[in-house]
TORVOPA-559234 format. One record per residue: residue in one letter; x, y, z of N, C-alpha, C in turn. Coordinates in steps of 0.02 Angstrom, whole numbers, padded with zeros to 5 digits, always signed. Example, Ala and Ser with C-alpha at 12.3 -4.5 7.8 and 13.67 -1.06 7.14 Angstrom:
<pts>
A+00660-00284+00390+00615-00225+00390+00660-00165+00390;S+00642-00112+00354+00684-00053+00357+00645+00002+00394;
</pts>
This chain:
<pts>
M-00083-00685+00038-00099-00608+00034-00121-00590-00014;K-00183-00549-00014-00218-00504-00072-00173-00437-00086;T-00184-00409-00155-00138-00345-00158-00203-00306-00150;D-00191-00249-00149-00238-00193-00129-00296-00183-00196;L-00271-00212-00239-00314-00189-00304-00349-00258-00303;D-00335-00314-00276-00368-00396-00282-00431-00369-00216;I-00407-00351-00180-00472-00313-00112-00512-00288-00147;M-00497-00235-00185-00539-00168-00206-00593-00224-00262;E-00570-00266-00288-00611-00310-00334-00665-00349-00294;I-00629-00381-00255-00673-00426-00197-00716-00374-00166;L-00718-00323-00152-00761-00288-00117-00811-00261-00161;A-00787-00240-00219-00845-00212-00274-00880-00281-00290;A-00846-00328-00299-00904-00390-00313-00943-00404-00280;Y-00924-00394-00204-00969-00407-00154-01032-00358-00144;D-01009-00283-00171-01068-00248-00168-01113-00249-00225;L-01091-00281-00264-01130-00299-00327-01177-00353-00318;T-01148-00398-00297-01199-00468-00284-01227-00469-00221;G-01196-00446-00168-01225-00436-00096-01225-00512-00075;S-01184-00548-00097-01171-00626-00080-01096-00651-00077;Y-01070-00676-00027-01018-00705-00017-00985-00756-00071;H-01027-00793-00080-01015-00846-00122-01011-00835-00214;K-01064-00781-00223-01066-00765-00288-01000-00722-00303;A-00985-00678-00258-00925-00625-00267-00863-00667-00266;A-00872-00729-00231-00789-00754-00245-00786-00797-00298;E-00850-00811-00332-00849-00836-00389-00842-00791-00461;L-00852-00729-00437-00837-00675-00497-00760-00655-00489;V-00742-00651-00423-00659-00641-00433-00623-00708-00428;G-00631-00762-00407-00597-00817-00410-00562-00837-00355;C-00600-00808-00295-00573-00852-00232-00619-00886-00188;D-00599-00883-00126-00638-00924-00074-00682-00888-00042;H-00749-00910-00048-00807-00860+00006-00781-00844+00056;H-00739-00866+00099-00721-00861+00149-00671-00788+00167;T-00631-00785+00098-00586-00728+00091-00635-00662+00091;V-00695-00673+00027-00741-00607+00027-00753-00603+00113;R-00790-00645+00146-00811-00628+00206-00764-00589+00254;R-00699-00623+00252-00657-00588+00286-00634-00515+00270;Y-00633-00485+00213-00616-00431+00179-00684-00394+00188;V-00747-00408+00193-00794-00379+00195-00809-00357+00283;A-00788-00407+00316-00785-00393+00388-00741-00331+00407;L-00681-00334+00375-00609-00282+00380-00661-00219+00353;R-00683-00221+00304-00708-00158+00291-00759-00135+00331;R-00809-00175+00371-00863-00160+00413-00828-00125+00476;A-00766-00167+00493-00738-00137+00546-00702-00082+00547;G-00689-00043+00468-00665+00033+00465-00592+00016+00447;A-00564-00046+00435-00499-00048+00397-00493-00045+00345;Y-00535-00008+00286-00539+00014+00233-00574+00080+00227;T-00546+00131+00261-00589+00200+00270-00574+00214+00190;T-00616+00289+00176-00604+00319+00117-00524+00346+00110;A-00515+00370+00164-00437+00388+00156-00389+00328+00138;V-00388+00267+00157-00361+00216+00137-00365+00205+00065;W-00437+00204+00051-00454+00172-00026-00407+00246-00066;A-00414+00317-00040-00404+00355-00086-00315+00353-00106;S-00297+00337-00041-00209+00313-00062-00187+00250-00104;I-00231+00213-00077-00219+00134-00150-00238+00158-00222;L-00297+00206-00222-00319+00224-00292-00248+00278-00302;G-00227+00303-00265-00176+00360-00304-00119+00325-00327;N-00101+00269-00274-00057+00217-00299-00055+00177-00360;V-00117+00159-00366-00140+00121-00439-00136+00165-00494;L-00169+00239-00482-00174+00280-00547-00091+00293-00559;V-00051+00300-00518+00023+00313-00526+00055+00243-00550;A+00044+00190-00564+00071+00134-00570+00033+00123-00632;E-00026+00135-00663-00046+00136-00731-00025+00195-00770;Y-00012+00257-00750+00018+00310-00784+00087+00287-00822;F+00122+00255-00769+00185+00225-00792+00185+00182-00845;I+00126+00125-00820+00125+00075-00883+00113+00093-00950;V+00063+00137-00943+00030+00165-01009+00107+00216-01054;Q+00135+00241-01007+00200+00276-01037+00239+00246-01075;R+00259+00180-01032+00297+00121-01055+00285+00090-01123;M+00213+00081-01120+00190+00067-01190+00180+00104-01243;L+00176+00159-01249+00160+00197-01274+00224+00246-01309;A+00291+00224-01268+00340+00254-01293+00365+00229-01358;P+00363+00156-01378+00394+00127-01432+00339+00157-01497;L+00272+00175-01484+00233+00187-01528+00246+00250-01552;A+00272+00302-01499+00282+00371-01514+00345+00369-01569;R+00387+00345-01539+00453+00330-01584+00445+00312-01653;R+00411+00255-01660+00396+00228-01724+00367+00299-01762;Q+00311+00315-01726+00264+00370-01768+00334+00438-01783;Q+00380+00446-01748+00410+00508-01760+00464+00480-01815;R+00485+00418-01817+00527+00396-01875+00486+00396-01946;R+00425+00392-01943+00380+00381-01995+00371+00448-02027;D+00374+00498-01986+00341+00572-02004+00433+00615-02035;A+00487+00576-01999+00542+00598-02022+00555+00602-02102;P+00584+00658-02130+00585+00641-02204+00646+00592-02233;L+00617+00543-02258+00682+00490-02298+00749+00522-02323;V+00744+00588-02357+00801+00606-02389+00802+00670-02368;S+00854+00699-02356+00855+00775-02325+00864+00821-02391;T+00835+00877-02402+00835+00928-02456+00869+00978-02438;P+00915+01002-02486+00956+01058-02474+00928+01129-02473;V+00950+01171-02423+00908+01229-02429+00946+01279-02471;
</pts>
């Protein structure tokens, strides 16, 4: 079973190439898989509302991944900006 992101990549590759075989070669799957997801899209299984929901979930996941990656960098920057010796006032 392909993830939503995999399906998006498959359909984008098909839209780009217009060929089941070339799209399959680009994304690294079988051309029958590409054909199946293209047929599902044509049948209405992947409507705009479904894609909006999928993209929303992907964006939320990416936001948290980026936050997790940047947190250590922000902590390191804060330590670098902190004075090494406190001066009396």
